[in-house]
Backbone as XML, in Angstrom:
<?xml version="1.0"?>
<chain id="A" units="angstrom">
  <residue number="1" name="MET">
    <atom name="N" x="9.879" y="1.003" z="68.454"/>
    <atom name="CA" x="11.196" y="0.547" z="68.050"/>
    <atom name="C" x="12.302" y="1.610" z="68.541"/>
  </residue>
  <residue number="2" name="ALA">
    <atom name="N" x="11.844" y="2.925" z="68.359"/>
    <atom name="CA" x="12.668" y="4.036" z="68.620"/>
    <atom name="C" x="12.929" y="4.043" z="70.227"/>
  </residue>
  <residue number="3" name="ALA">
    <atom name="N" x="12.062" y="3.847" z="70.919"/>
    <atom name="CA" x="12.084" y="3.902" z="72.268"/>
    <atom name="C" x="13.200" y="2.779" z="72.682"/>
  </residue>
  <residue number="4" name="ALA">
    <atom name="N" x="12.904" y="1.465" z="72.301"/>
    <atom name="CA" x="13.843" y="0.425" z="72.642"/>
    <atom name="C" x="15.373" y="0.687" z="72.181"/>
  </residue>
  <residue number="5" name="LEU">
    <atom name="N" x="15.513" y="1.308" z="70.928"/>
    <atom name="CA" x="16.902" y="1.594" z="70.491"/>
    <atom name="C" x="17.550" y="2.572" z="71.106"/>
  </residue>
  <residue number="6" name="SER">
    <atom name="N" x="16.717" y="3.675" z="71.630"/>
    <atom name="CA" x="17.283" y="4.724" z="72.246"/>
    <atom name="C" x="17.532" y="4.729" z="73.665"/>
  </residue>
  <residue number="7" name="GLY">
    <atom name="N" x="16.753" y="4.052" z="74.422"/>
    <atom name="CA" x="16.667" y="3.949" z="75.996"/>
    <atom name="C" x="15.507" y="5.023" z="76.477"/>
  </residue>
  <residue number="8" name="ALA">
    <atom name="N" x="14.982" y="5.635" z="75.661"/>
    <atom name="CA" x="13.863" y="6.526" z="75.973"/>
    <atom name="C" x="12.611" y="5.852" z="76.154"/>
  </residue>
  <residue number="9" name="THR">
    <atom name="N" x="11.805" y="6.317" z="76.947"/>
    <atom name="CA" x="10.392" y="5.660" z="77.104"/>
    <atom name="C" x="9.562" y="6.343" z="75.942"/>
  </residue>
  <residue number="10" name="VAL">
    <atom name="N" x="8.460" y="5.558" z="75.530"/>
    <atom name="CA" x="7.542" y="6.222" z="74.709"/>
    <atom name="C" x="7.000" y="7.354" z="75.093"/>
  </residue>
  <residue number="11" name="GLY">
    <atom name="N" x="6.564" y="7.573" z="76.382"/>
    <atom name="CA" x="6.153" y="9.046" z="77.017"/>
    <atom name="C" x="7.083" y="9.977" z="76.886"/>
  </residue>
  <residue number="12" name="GLN">
    <atom name="N" x="8.581" y="9.704" z="77.168"/>
    <atom name="CA" x="9.612" y="10.797" z="76.614"/>
    <atom name="C" x="9.709" y="11.212" z="75.371"/>
  </residue>
  <residue number="13" name="LEU">
    <atom name="N" x="9.516" y="10.298" z="74.379"/>
    <atom name="CA" x="9.684" y="10.690" z="72.894"/>
    <atom name="C" x="8.413" y="11.557" z="72.741"/>
  </residue>
  <residue number="14" name="ARG">
    <atom name="N" x="7.284" y="11.198" z="73.191"/>
    <atom name="CA" x="6.239" y="12.200" z="72.991"/>
    <atom name="C" x="6.430" y="13.413" z="73.499"/>
  </residue>
  <residue number="15" name="THR">
    <atom name="N" x="6.952" y="13.779" z="74.811"/>
    <atom name="CA" x="7.310" y="14.911" z="75.437"/>
    <atom name="C" x="8.349" y="15.773" z="74.651"/>
  </residue>
  <residue number="16" name="TRP">
    <atom name="N" x="9.359" y="14.797" z="74.221"/>
    <atom name="CA" x="10.504" y="15.494" z="73.404"/>
    <atom name="C" x="10.189" y="16.130" z="72.239"/>
  </residue>
  <residue number="17" name="ARG">
    <atom name="N" x="8.951" y="15.650" z="71.595"/>
    <atom name="CA" x="8.300" y="16.210" z="70.362"/>
    <atom name="C" x="7.688" y="17.378" z="70.440"/>
  </residue>
  <residue number="18" name="GLN">
    <atom name="N" x="7.178" y="17.791" z="71.810"/>
    <atom name="CA" x="6.451" y="18.696" z="71.968"/>
    <atom name="C" x="7.337" y="20.031" z="72.106"/>
  </residue>
  <residue number="19" name="ASP">
    <atom name="N" x="6.558" y="21.235" z="71.533"/>
    <atom name="CA" x="7.232" y="22.610" z="71.515"/>
    <atom name="C" x="6.998" y="23.310" z="73.103"/>
  </residue>
  <residue number="20" name="ARG">
    <atom name="N" x="8.054" y="23.702" z="73.687"/>
    <atom name="CA" x="7.908" y="24.072" z="75.137"/>
    <atom name="C" x="8.422" y="25.478" z="75.093"/>
  </residue>
  <residue number="21" name="GLY">
    <atom name="N" x="8.108" y="26.335" z="73.865"/>
    <atom name="CA" x="8.796" y="27.608" z="73.808"/>
    <atom name="C" x="10.033" y="27.754" z="73.038"/>
  </residue>
  <residue number="22" name="ASN">
    <atom name="N" x="10.940" y="26.665" z="73.314"/>
    <atom name="CA" x="12.084" y="26.968" z="72.576"/>
    <atom name="C" x="12.209" y="25.933" z="71.183"/>
  </residue>
  <residue number="23" name="GLY">
    <atom name="N" x="11.228" y="25.274" z="71.124"/>
    <atom name="CA" x="11.198" y="24.279" z="69.962"/>
    <atom name="C" x="11.332" y="22.986" z="70.629"/>
  </residue>
  <residue number="24" name="PRO">
    <atom name="N" x="10.642" y="21.849" z="69.819"/>
    <atom name="CA" x="10.892" y="20.569" z="70.431"/>
    <atom name="C" x="12.337" y="20.086" z="70.710"/>
  </residue>
  <residue number="25" name="ILE">
    <atom name="N" x="12.570" y="19.178" z="71.442"/>
    <atom name="CA" x="13.862" y="18.578" z="71.502"/>
    <atom name="C" x="14.316" y="18.094" z="70.209"/>
  </residue>
  <residue number="26" name="LEU">
    <atom name="N" x="13.453" y="17.190" z="69.699"/>
    <atom name="CA" x="13.603" y="16.645" z="68.579"/>
    <atom name="C" x="12.366" y="16.258" z="67.864"/>
  </residue>
  <residue number="27" name="GLN">
    <atom name="N" x="12.209" y="16.842" z="66.671"/>
    <atom name="CA" x="11.185" y="16.388" z="65.826"/>
    <atom name="C" x="11.504" y="15.357" z="64.788"/>
  </residue>
  <residue number="28" name="PRO">
    <atom name="N" x="10.735" y="14.319" z="64.676"/>
    <atom name="CA" x="11.262" y="13.233" z="63.731"/>
    <atom name="C" x="11.619" y="13.628" z="62.308"/>
  </residue>
  <residue number="29" name="GLY">
    <atom name="N" x="12.643" y="13.287" z="61.740"/>
    <atom name="CA" x="12.734" y="13.674" z="60.530"/>
    <atom name="C" x="11.785" y="13.271" z="59.434"/>
  </residue>
  <residue number="30" name="LEU">
    <atom name="N" x="11.106" y="12.159" z="59.668"/>
    <atom name="CA" x="9.891" y="11.561" z="58.845"/>
    <atom name="C" x="8.634" y="12.091" z="59.120"/>
  </residue>
  <residue number="31" name="ALA">
    <atom name="N" x="8.103" y="13.002" z="58.770"/>
    <atom name="CA" x="6.692" y="13.449" z="59.147"/>
    <atom name="C" x="5.783" y="12.529" z="58.812"/>
  </residue>
  <residue number="32" name="ALA">
    <atom name="N" x="5.266" y="11.878" z="59.747"/>
    <atom name="CA" x="4.102" y="10.781" z="59.682"/>
    <atom name="C" x="3.471" y="10.668" z="61.116"/>
  </residue>
  <residue number="33" name="ARG">
    <atom name="N" x="2.219" y="10.013" z="61.070"/>
    <atom name="CA" x="1.557" y="9.535" z="62.182"/>
    <atom name="C" x="1.356" y="7.989" z="62.104"/>
  </residue>
  <residue number="34" name="PRO">
    <atom name="N" x="1.900" y="7.230" z="63.010"/>
    <atom name="CA" x="2.766" y="7.502" z="64.035"/>
    <atom name="C" x="3.976" y="7.985" z="63.867"/>
  </residue>
  <residue number="35" name="ALA">
    <atom name="N" x="4.764" y="8.737" z="64.691"/>
    <atom name="CA" x="6.047" y="9.295" z="64.451"/>
    <atom name="C" x="6.951" y="8.239" z="63.790"/>
  </residue>
  <residue number="36" name="LEU">
    <atom name="N" x="7.738" y="8.625" z="62.859"/>
    <atom name="CA" x="8.815" y="7.794" z="62.314"/>
    <atom name="C" x="10.111" y="8.346" z="62.388"/>
  </residue>
  <residue number="37" name="TYR">
    <atom name="N" x="11.070" y="7.669" z="62.996"/>
    <atom name="CA" x="12.237" y="8.193" z="63.283"/>
    <atom name="C" x="13.296" y="7.747" z="62.403"/>
  </residue>
  <residue number="38" name="SER">
    <atom name="N" x="14.169" y="8.544" z="61.936"/>
    <atom name="CA" x="15.343" y="8.024" z="61.002"/>
    <atom name="C" x="16.319" y="7.520" z="62.014"/>
  </residue>
  <residue number="39" name="PHE">
    <atom name="N" x="17.345" y="6.836" z="61.286"/>
    <atom name="CA" x="18.472" y="6.354" z="62.262"/>
    <atom name="C" x="19.158" y="7.573" z="62.809"/>
  </residue>
  <residue number="40" name="ARG">
    <atom name="N" x="19.293" y="8.539" z="62.110"/>
    <atom name="CA" x="19.983" y="9.857" z="62.642"/>
    <atom name="C" x="19.341" y="10.258" z="63.995"/>
  </residue>
  <residue number="41" name="ASP">
    <atom name="N" x="17.958" y="10.278" z="63.816"/>
    <atom name="CA" x="17.223" y="10.713" z="64.952"/>
    <atom name="C" x="17.376" y="9.651" z="66.247"/>
  </residue>
  <residue number="42" name="VAL">
    <atom name="N" x="17.204" y="8.271" z="66.070"/>
    <atom name="CA" x="17.679" y="7.461" z="66.930"/>
    <atom name="C" x="18.909" y="7.752" z="67.549"/>
  </residue>
  <residue number="43" name="LEU">
    <atom name="N" x="20.016" y="7.882" z="67.084"/>
    <atom name="CA" x="21.177" y="8.335" z="67.594"/>
    <atom name="C" x="21.110" y="9.688" z="68.452"/>
  </residue>
  <residue number="44" name="ALA">
    <atom name="N" x="20.387" y="10.521" z="68.006"/>
    <atom name="CA" x="20.202" y="11.853" z="68.679"/>
    <atom name="C" x="19.434" y="11.451" z="70.017"/>
  </residue>
  <residue number="45" name="LEU">
    <atom name="N" x="18.386" y="10.859" z="69.919"/>
    <atom name="CA" x="17.475" y="10.274" z="70.976"/>
    <atom name="C" x="18.474" y="9.440" z="72.138"/>
  </residue>
  <residue number="46" name="ARG">
    <atom name="N" x="19.187" y="8.789" z="71.554"/>
    <atom name="CA" x="19.862" y="7.922" z="72.264"/>
    <atom name="C" x="20.866" y="8.783" z="73.236"/>
  </residue>
  <residue number="47" name="ALA">
    <atom name="N" x="21.457" y="9.729" z="72.522"/>
    <atom name="CA" x="22.297" y="10.913" z="73.206"/>
    <atom name="C" x="21.555" y="11.553" z="74.316"/>
  </residue>
  <residue number="48" name="PHE">
    <atom name="N" x="20.374" y="11.791" z="74.020"/>
    <atom name="CA" x="19.431" y="12.593" z="74.920"/>
    <atom name="C" x="19.124" y="11.661" z="76.176"/>
  </residue>
  <residue number="49" name="ALA">
    <atom name="N" x="18.760" y="10.455" z="76.007"/>
    <atom name="CA" x="18.717" y="9.420" z="77.025"/>
    <atom name="C" x="19.909" y="9.210" z="77.820"/>
  </residue>
  <residue number="50" name="HIS">
    <atom name="N" x="21.036" y="9.228" z="77.300"/>
    <atom name="CA" x="22.334" y="9.123" z="77.989"/>
    <atom name="C" x="22.300" y="10.336" z="78.813"/>
  </residue>
  <residue number="51" name="LEU">
    <atom name="N" x="22.142" y="11.438" z="78.388"/>
    <atom name="CA" x="22.332" y="13.014" z="79.062"/>
    <atom name="C" x="21.382" y="12.678" z="80.320"/>
  </residue>
  <residue number="52" name="ARG">
    <atom name="N" x="20.131" y="12.348" z="79.969"/>
    <atom name="CA" x="19.262" y="12.443" z="81.095"/>
    <atom name="C" x="19.484" y="11.466" z="82.392"/>
  </residue>
  <residue number="53" name="GLN">
    <atom name="N" x="20.722" y="10.670" z="82.104"/>
    <atom name="CA" x="20.971" y="10.152" z="83.490"/>
    <atom name="C" x="21.618" y="10.957" z="84.473"/>
  </residue>
  <residue number="54" name="ASP">
    <atom name="N" x="22.175" y="12.135" z="83.927"/>
    <atom name="CA" x="23.002" y="13.072" z="84.668"/>
    <atom name="C" x="22.349" y="14.404" z="84.809"/>
  </residue>
  <residue number="55" name="VAL">
    <atom name="N" x="21.715" y="14.891" z="83.938"/>
    <atom name="CA" x="21.214" y="16.231" z="83.798"/>
    <atom name="C" x="19.658" y="16.339" z="83.664"/>
  </residue>
  <residue number="56" name="SER">
    <atom name="N" x="19.137" y="17.463" z="83.946"/>
    <atom name="CA" x="17.728" y="17.475" z="83.865"/>
    <atom name="C" x="17.026" y="17.782" z="82.492"/>
  </residue>
  <residue number="57" name="LEU">
    <atom name="N" x="15.934" y="17.664" z="82.157"/>
    <atom name="CA" x="15.478" y="17.862" z="80.770"/>
    <atom name="C" x="15.486" y="19.438" z="80.454"/>
  </residue>
  <residue number="58" name="GLN">
    <atom name="N" x="15.356" y="20.173" z="81.517"/>
    <atom name="CA" x="15.465" y="21.701" z="81.295"/>
    <atom name="C" x="16.761" y="22.131" z="80.928"/>
  </residue>
  <residue number="59" name="LYS">
    <atom name="N" x="17.721" y="21.400" z="81.446"/>
    <atom name="CA" x="19.078" y="21.764" z="81.005"/>
    <atom name="C" x="19.517" y="21.265" z="79.571"/>
  </residue>
  <residue number="60" name="ILE">
    <atom name="N" x="18.893" y="20.176" z="79.199"/>
    <atom name="CA" x="19.064" y="19.724" z="77.686"/>
    <atom name="C" x="18.360" y="20.688" z="76.809"/>
  </residue>
  <residue number="61" name="ARG">
    <atom name="N" x="17.149" y="21.164" z="77.331"/>
    <atom name="CA" x="16.469" y="22.226" z="76.445"/>
    <atom name="C" x="17.471" y="23.524" z="76.399"/>
  </residue>
  <residue number="62" name="VAL">
    <atom name="N" x="17.801" y="23.949" z="77.418"/>
    <atom name="CA" x="18.821" y="25.066" z="77.526"/>
    <atom name="C" x="20.045" y="24.849" z="76.358"/>
  </residue>
  <residue number="63" name="ALA">
    <atom name="N" x="20.678" y="23.728" z="76.628"/>
    <atom name="CA" x="21.868" y="23.405" z="75.883"/>
    <atom name="C" x="21.478" y="23.444" z="74.352"/>
  </residue>
  <residue number="64" name="LEU">
    <atom name="N" x="20.277" y="22.899" z="73.891"/>
    <atom name="CA" x="19.877" y="23.028" z="72.412"/>
    <atom name="C" x="19.486" y="24.305" z="72.104"/>
  </residue>
  <residue number="65" name="ALA">
    <atom name="N" x="18.920" y="25.119" z="72.992"/>
    <atom name="CA" x="18.679" y="26.726" z="72.575"/>
    <atom name="C" x="20.092" y="27.296" z="72.453"/>
  </residue>
  <residue number="66" name="THR">
    <atom name="N" x="21.020" y="26.976" z="73.135"/>
    <atom name="CA" x="22.284" y="27.623" z="73.162"/>
    <atom name="C" x="22.896" y="27.201" z="71.576"/>
  </residue>
  <residue number="67" name="LEU">
    <atom name="N" x="22.821" y="25.852" z="71.353"/>
    <atom name="CA" x="23.246" y="25.353" z="70.221"/>
    <atom name="C" x="22.769" y="26.108" z="68.927"/>
  </residue>
  <residue number="68" name="ARG">
    <atom name="N" x="21.375" y="26.348" z="68.988"/>
    <atom name="CA" x="20.954" y="27.230" z="67.898"/>
    <atom name="C" x="21.293" y="28.760" z="67.862"/>
  </residue>
  <residue number="69" name="LYS">
    <atom name="N" x="21.488" y="29.299" z="69.241"/>
    <atom name="CA" x="21.878" y="30.635" z="69.271"/>
    <atom name="C" x="23.398" y="30.736" z="68.775"/>
  </residue>
  <residue number="70" name="ILE">
    <atom name="N" x="24.317" y="29.908" z="68.843"/>
    <atom name="CA" x="25.479" y="30.093" z="68.283"/>
    <atom name="C" x="25.865" y="29.403" z="67.001"/>
  </residue>
  <residue number="71" name="GLY">
    <atom name="N" x="24.549" y="29.232" z="66.206"/>
    <atom name="CA" x="24.678" y="28.855" z="64.878"/>
    <atom name="C" x="24.862" y="27.519" z="64.527"/>
  </residue>
  <residue number="72" name="GLU">
    <atom name="N" x="24.715" y="26.688" z="65.363"/>
    <atom name="CA" x="24.752" y="25.155" z="64.955"/>
    <atom name="C" x="23.436" y="24.776" z="64.680"/>
  </residue>
  <residue number="73" name="VAL">
    <atom name="N" x="23.370" y="24.362" z="63.327"/>
    <atom name="CA" x="22.180" y="23.972" z="62.918"/>
    <atom name="C" x="21.968" y="22.622" z="61.934"/>
  </residue>
  <residue number="74" name="GLU">
    <atom name="N" x="23.090" y="21.965" z="62.387"/>
    <atom name="CA" x="23.197" y="20.743" z="61.787"/>
    <atom name="C" x="22.055" y="19.573" z="62.604"/>
  </residue>
  <residue number="75" name="HIS">
    <atom name="N" x="21.724" y="18.616" z="61.954"/>
    <atom name="CA" x="21.097" y="17.491" z="62.677"/>
    <atom name="C" x="21.694" y="17.205" z="64.062"/>
  </residue>
  <residue number="76" name="LEU">
    <atom name="N" x="20.976" y="16.873" z="64.971"/>
    <atom name="CA" x="21.398" y="16.815" z="66.468"/>
    <atom name="C" x="22.300" y="15.569" z="66.679"/>
  </residue>
  <residue number="77" name="SER">
    <atom name="N" x="22.254" y="14.649" z="65.655"/>
    <atom name="CA" x="23.143" y="13.378" z="65.872"/>
    <atom name="C" x="24.549" y="13.691" z="65.314"/>
  </residue>
  <residue number="78" name="SER">
    <atom name="N" x="24.662" y="15.035" z="64.799"/>
    <atom name="CA" x="26.128" y="15.387" z="64.364"/>
    <atom name="C" x="26.899" y="15.993" z="65.551"/>
  </residue>
  <residue number="79" name="TYR">
    <atom name="N" x="26.246" y="16.177" z="66.700"/>
    <atom name="CA" x="27.031" y="16.643" z="67.841"/>
    <atom name="C" x="27.336" y="15.821" z="68.898"/>
  </residue>
  <residue number="80" name="SER">
    <atom name="N" x="28.494" y="15.887" z="69.465"/>
    <atom name="CA" x="28.835" y="15.118" z="70.709"/>
    <atom name="C" x="28.505" y="16.043" z="71.960"/>
  </residue>
  <residue number="81" name="LEU">
    <atom name="N" x="27.336" y="15.779" z="72.507"/>
    <atom name="CA" x="27.065" y="16.473" z="73.853"/>
    <atom name="C" x="27.331" y="15.530" z="75.106"/>
  </residue>
  <residue number="82" name="VAL">
    <atom name="N" x="27.959" y="16.184" z="75.876"/>
    <atom name="CA" x="28.519" y="15.377" z="77.007"/>
    <atom name="C" x="28.091" y="15.964" z="78.409"/>
  </residue>
  <residue number="83" name="ALA">
    <atom name="N" x="27.567" y="15.324" z="79.441"/>
    <atom name="CA" x="27.342" y="15.855" z="80.725"/>
    <atom name="C" x="28.426" y="16.056" z="81.426"/>
  </residue>
  <residue number="84" name="GLU">
    <atom name="N" x="28.735" y="17.201" z="81.968"/>
    <atom name="CA" x="29.989" y="17.525" z="82.712"/>
    <atom name="C" x="29.542" y="18.088" z="84.006"/>
  </residue>
  <residue number="85" name="GLY">
    <atom name="N" x="29.542" y="17.460" z="85.064"/>
    <atom name="CA" x="29.076" y="18.065" z="86.353"/>
    <atom name="C" x="27.491" y="18.227" z="86.041"/>
  </residue>
  <residue number="86" name="ASP">
    <atom name="N" x="27.046" y="19.420" z="86.284"/>
    <atom name="CA" x="25.723" y="19.853" z="86.136"/>
    <atom name="C" x="25.368" y="20.545" z="84.809"/>
  </residue>
  <residue number="87" name="SER">
    <atom name="N" x="26.181" y="20.477" z="84.060"/>
    <atom name="CA" x="26.195" y="21.127" z="82.925"/>
    <atom name="C" x="26.358" y="20.244" z="81.720"/>
  </residue>
  <residue number="88" name="ILE">
    <atom name="N" x="26.161" y="20.776" z="80.256"/>
    <atom name="CA" x="26.128" y="19.972" z="79.105"/>
    <atom name="C" x="27.317" y="20.755" z="78.270"/>
  </residue>
  <residue number="89" name="VAL">
    <atom name="N" x="28.217" y="19.858" z="77.677"/>
    <atom name="CA" x="29.379" y="20.524" z="76.976"/>
    <atom name="C" x="29.154" y="19.967" z="75.481"/>
  </residue>
  <residue number="90" name="LEU">
    <atom name="N" x="29.369" y="20.941" z="74.737"/>
    <atom name="CA" x="29.550" y="20.412" z="73.008"/>
    <atom name="C" x="30.990" y="20.200" z="72.891"/>
  </residue>
  <residue number="91" name="ALA">
    <atom name="N" x="31.270" y="18.750" z="72.662"/>
    <atom name="CA" x="32.548" y="18.367" z="72.550"/>
    <atom name="C" x="33.162" y="18.627" z="71.019"/>
  </residue>
  <residue number="92" name="GLY">
    <atom name="N" x="34.182" y="19.155" z="71.147"/>
    <atom name="CA" x="34.940" y="19.580" z="69.865"/>
    <atom name="C" x="35.934" y="18.406" z="69.409"/>
  </residue>
  <residue number="93" name="HIS">
    <atom name="N" x="36.481" y="18.510" z="68.145"/>
    <atom name="CA" x="37.412" y="17.310" z="67.598"/>
    <atom name="C" x="38.659" y="17.437" z="68.271"/>
  </residue>
  <residue number="94" name="ASP">
    <atom name="N" x="38.936" y="18.485" z="69.023"/>
    <atom name="CA" x="40.389" y="18.425" z="69.786"/>
    <atom name="C" x="40.077" y="18.214" z="71.240"/>
  </residue>
  <residue number="95" name="ASN">
    <atom name="N" x="39.075" y="17.409" z="71.518"/>
    <atom name="CA" x="38.669" y="17.428" z="72.986"/>
    <atom name="C" x="38.637" y="18.470" z="73.860"/>
  </residue>
  <residue number="96" name="HIS">
    <atom name="N" x="38.392" y="19.653" z="73.199"/>
    <atom name="CA" x="38.077" y="20.796" z="74.061"/>
    <atom name="C" x="36.521" y="20.992" z="73.742"/>
  </residue>
  <residue number="97" name="GLY">
    <atom name="N" x="35.822" y="21.819" z="74.600"/>
    <atom name="CA" x="34.270" y="21.784" z="74.317"/>
    <atom name="C" x="33.944" y="23.197" z="74.660"/>
  </residue>
  <residue number="98" name="THR">
    <atom name="N" x="32.633" y="23.279" z="74.249"/>
    <atom name="CA" x="32.027" y="24.638" z="74.526"/>
    <atom name="C" x="30.703" y="24.320" z="75.576"/>
  </residue>
  <residue number="99" name="ASP">
    <atom name="N" x="30.938" y="24.591" z="76.690"/>
    <atom name="CA" x="29.863" y="24.649" z="77.641"/>
    <atom name="C" x="28.465" y="25.255" z="77.101"/>
  </residue>
  <residue number="100" name="LEU">
    <atom name="N" x="27.349" y="24.470" z="77.272"/>
    <atom name="CA" x="26.233" y="25.121" z="76.680"/>
    <atom name="C" x="25.288" y="25.626" z="77.672"/>
  </residue>
  <residue number="101" name="VAL">
    <atom name="N" x="25.720" y="25.447" z="78.907"/>
    <atom name="CA" x="24.689" y="25.671" z="79.979"/>
    <atom name="C" x="25.343" y="26.652" z="80.959"/>
  </residue>
  <residue number="102" name="LYS">
    <atom name="N" x="26.656" y="26.330" z="81.243"/>
    <atom name="CA" x="27.301" y="27.392" z="82.531"/>
    <atom name="C" x="28.681" y="27.974" z="81.979"/>
  </residue>
  <residue number="103" name="ARG">
    <atom name="N" x="29.719" y="27.152" z="81.853"/>
    <atom name="CA" x="30.986" y="27.608" z="81.728"/>
    <atom name="C" x="31.670" y="27.342" z="80.206"/>
  </residue>
  <residue number="104" name="PRO">
    <atom name="N" x="31.805" y="28.255" z="79.358"/>
    <atom name="CA" x="32.211" y="28.059" z="77.998"/>
    <atom name="C" x="33.695" y="27.844" z="77.924"/>
  </residue>
  <residue number="105" name="GLY">
    <atom name="N" x="34.084" y="26.804" z="77.264"/>
    <atom name="CA" x="35.438" y="26.472" z="77.073"/>
    <atom name="C" x="35.885" y="25.365" z="77.828"/>
  </residue>
  <residue number="106" name="GLN">
    <atom name="N" x="34.740" y="24.577" z="78.550"/>
    <atom name="CA" x="35.142" y="23.435" z="79.496"/>
    <atom name="C" x="35.891" y="22.392" z="78.653"/>
  </residue>
  <residue number="107" name="ARG">
    <atom name="N" x="36.900" y="21.862" z="79.132"/>
    <atom name="CA" x="37.718" y="20.638" z="78.549"/>
    <atom name="C" x="36.811" y="19.605" z="78.547"/>
  </residue>
  <residue number="108" name="VAL">
    <atom name="N" x="36.656" y="18.567" z="77.484"/>
    <atom name="CA" x="35.765" y="17.523" z="77.481"/>
    <atom name="C" x="36.562" y="16.237" z="77.536"/>
  </residue>
  <residue number="109" name="ILE">
    <atom name="N" x="36.485" y="15.237" z="78.223"/>
    <atom name="CA" x="36.978" y="13.981" z="78.070"/>
    <atom name="C" x="36.127" y="12.899" z="77.375"/>
  </residue>
  <residue number="110" name="ALA">
    <atom name="N" x="34.882" y="12.940" z="77.598"/>
    <atom name="CA" x="34.033" y="11.845" z="77.062"/>
    <atom name="C" x="33.726" y="12.171" z="75.633"/>
  </residue>
  <residue number="111" name="THR">
    <atom name="N" x="33.583" y="11.096" z="74.945"/>
    <atom name="CA" x="33.397" y="11.279" z="73.315"/>
    <atom name="C" x="32.036" y="10.546" z="72.929"/>
  </residue>
  <residue number="112" name="MET">
    <atom name="N" x="31.716" y="10.538" z="71.753"/>
    <atom name="CA" x="30.588" y="9.821" z="71.111"/>
    <atom name="C" x="30.525" y="8.536" z="71.311"/>
  </residue>
  <residue number="113" name="ALA">
    <atom name="N" x="31.878" y="7.783" z="71.503"/>
    <atom name="CA" x="32.001" y="6.454" z="71.860"/>
    <atom name="C" x="31.383" y="6.275" z="73.199"/>
  </residue>
  <residue number="114" name="ASP">
    <atom name="N" x="31.551" y="7.055" z="74.173"/>
    <atom name="CA" x="30.906" y="6.920" z="75.405"/>
    <atom name="C" x="29.256" y="6.840" z="75.454"/>
  </residue>
  <residue number="115" name="ILE">
    <atom name="N" x="28.682" y="7.497" z="74.231"/>
    <atom name="CA" x="27.297" y="7.767" z="74.305"/>
    <atom name="C" x="26.761" y="6.263" z="73.670"/>
  </residue>
  <residue number="116" name="LEU">
    <atom name="N" x="27.726" y="5.705" z="72.683"/>
    <atom name="CA" x="27.376" y="4.441" z="72.049"/>
    <atom name="C" x="27.287" y="3.251" z="72.835"/>
  </residue>
  <residue number="117" name="GLN">
    <atom name="N" x="28.088" y="3.190" z="73.993"/>
    <atom name="CA" x="28.251" y="2.283" z="74.865"/>
    <atom name="C" x="27.008" y="1.811" z="75.529"/>
  </residue>
  <residue number="118" name="GLU">
    <atom name="N" x="26.978" y="0.674" z="76.078"/>
    <atom name="CA" x="25.793" y="0.308" z="76.892"/>
    <atom name="C" x="25.554" y="1.213" z="78.078"/>
  </residue>
  <residue number="119" name="PHE">
    <atom name="N" x="24.343" y="1.475" z="78.382"/>
    <atom name="CA" x="23.925" y="2.225" z="79.558"/>
    <atom name="C" x="22.672" y="1.862" z="80.194"/>
  </residue>
  <residue number="120" name="ALA">
    <atom name="N" x="22.434" y="2.476" z="81.217"/>
    <atom name="CA" x="21.114" y="2.252" z="81.994"/>
    <atom name="C" x="20.337" y="3.429" z="82.227"/>
  </residue>
  <residue number="121" name="PRO">
    <atom name="N" x="19.494" y="3.886" z="81.429"/>
    <atom name="CA" x="18.702" y="5.184" z="81.698"/>
    <atom name="C" x="17.930" y="5.207" z="82.892"/>
  </residue>
  <residue number="122" name="ARG">
    <atom name="N" x="17.564" y="4.023" z="83.383"/>
    <atom name="CA" x="16.639" y="3.877" z="84.556"/>
    <atom name="C" x="16.770" y="2.680" z="85.101"/>
  </residue>
  <residue number="123" name="ALA">
    <atom name="N" x="16.299" y="2.466" z="86.481"/>
    <atom name="CA" x="16.504" y="1.200" z="87.031"/>
    <atom name="C" x="15.864" y="0.117" z="86.224"/>
  </residue>
  <residue number="124" name="GLY">
    <atom name="N" x="16.267" y="-1.008" z="86.106"/>
    <atom name="CA" x="15.951" y="-2.268" z="85.238"/>
    <atom name="C" x="15.880" y="-2.143" z="83.819"/>
  </residue>
  <residue number="125" name="VAL">
    <atom name="N" x="16.577" y="-1.010" z="83.357"/>
    <atom name="CA" x="16.541" y="-1.029" z="81.792"/>
    <atom name="C" x="17.927" y="-0.804" z="81.283"/>
  </residue>
  <residue number="126" name="VAL">
    <atom name="N" x="18.448" y="-1.744" z="80.575"/>
    <atom name="CA" x="19.720" y="-1.515" z="80.005"/>
    <atom name="C" x="19.801" y="-1.306" z="78.347"/>
  </residue>
  <residue number="127" name="VAL">
    <atom name="N" x="20.213" y="-0.339" z="77.866"/>
    <atom name="CA" x="20.393" y="-0.129" z="76.476"/>
    <atom name="C" x="21.553" y="-0.874" z="75.972"/>
  </residue>
  <residue number="128" name="PRO">
    <atom name="N" x="21.558" y="-1.622" z="74.828"/>
    <atom name="CA" x="22.755" y="-2.271" z="74.441"/>
    <atom name="C" x="23.598" y="-1.269" z="73.789"/>
  </residue>
  <residue number="129" name="ALA">
    <atom name="N" x="24.783" y="-1.762" z="73.582"/>
    <atom name="CA" x="25.870" y="-0.882" z="72.852"/>
    <atom name="C" x="25.401" y="-0.706" z="71.311"/>
  </residue>
  <residue number="130" name="SER">
    <atom name="N" x="25.612" y="0.269" z="70.781"/>
    <atom name="CA" x="25.251" y="0.462" z="69.289"/>
    <atom name="C" x="26.498" y="0.147" z="68.439"/>
  </residue>
  <residue number="131" name="THR">
    <atom name="N" x="27.549" y="-0.362" z="68.879"/>
    <atom name="CA" x="28.785" y="-0.835" z="68.164"/>
    <atom name="C" x="28.744" y="-2.432" z="68.323"/>
  </residue>
  <residue number="132" name="PRO">
    <atom name="N" x="29.231" y="-2.902" z="67.105"/>
    <atom name="CA" x="29.317" y="-4.339" z="67.193"/>
    <atom name="C" x="30.342" y="-4.840" z="68.052"/>
  </residue>
  <residue number="133" name="ARG">
    <atom name="N" x="30.134" y="-6.080" z="68.720"/>
    <atom name="CA" x="31.269" y="-6.562" z="69.579"/>
    <atom name="C" x="32.265" y="-7.322" z="68.664"/>
  </residue>
  <residue number="134" name="ARG">
    <atom name="N" x="33.508" y="-7.365" z="69.112"/>
    <atom name="CA" x="34.626" y="-7.838" z="68.464"/>
    <atom name="C" x="34.953" y="-9.202" z="69.174"/>
  </residue>
  <residue number="135" name="ASN">
    <atom name="N" x="34.867" y="-10.285" z="68.306"/>
    <atom name="CA" x="35.437" y="-11.664" z="68.954"/>
    <atom name="C" x="36.753" y="-11.954" z="69.169"/>
  </residue>
</chain>
């Protein structure tokens, strides 16, 4: 269910739970076997799947390590992370952001609304929008 809702594959979810030196990308909030993801976890996974369209997994890991280094310890669903060129930017409330990989202070245009839109993480797969359609 988490894979279908996030756009990630089951294999990606498994990989993202593994500690590769800087900690896992996302450890499910609900400790159980099989892994049980909360709604907040699914939102964070969706953001990662969205980012993977534009940047490598290594850059996502660097961005998350930078978040921790600058003291950001909230649940990952609390942050708006945006691919900007070949980097990842933490979007602020004032549409300014902090580059987590290359250039601090990069202006951000995309928002969480972009992440919640329909997207295609890989050929033949479309993840539906997470917001209700208005008639």
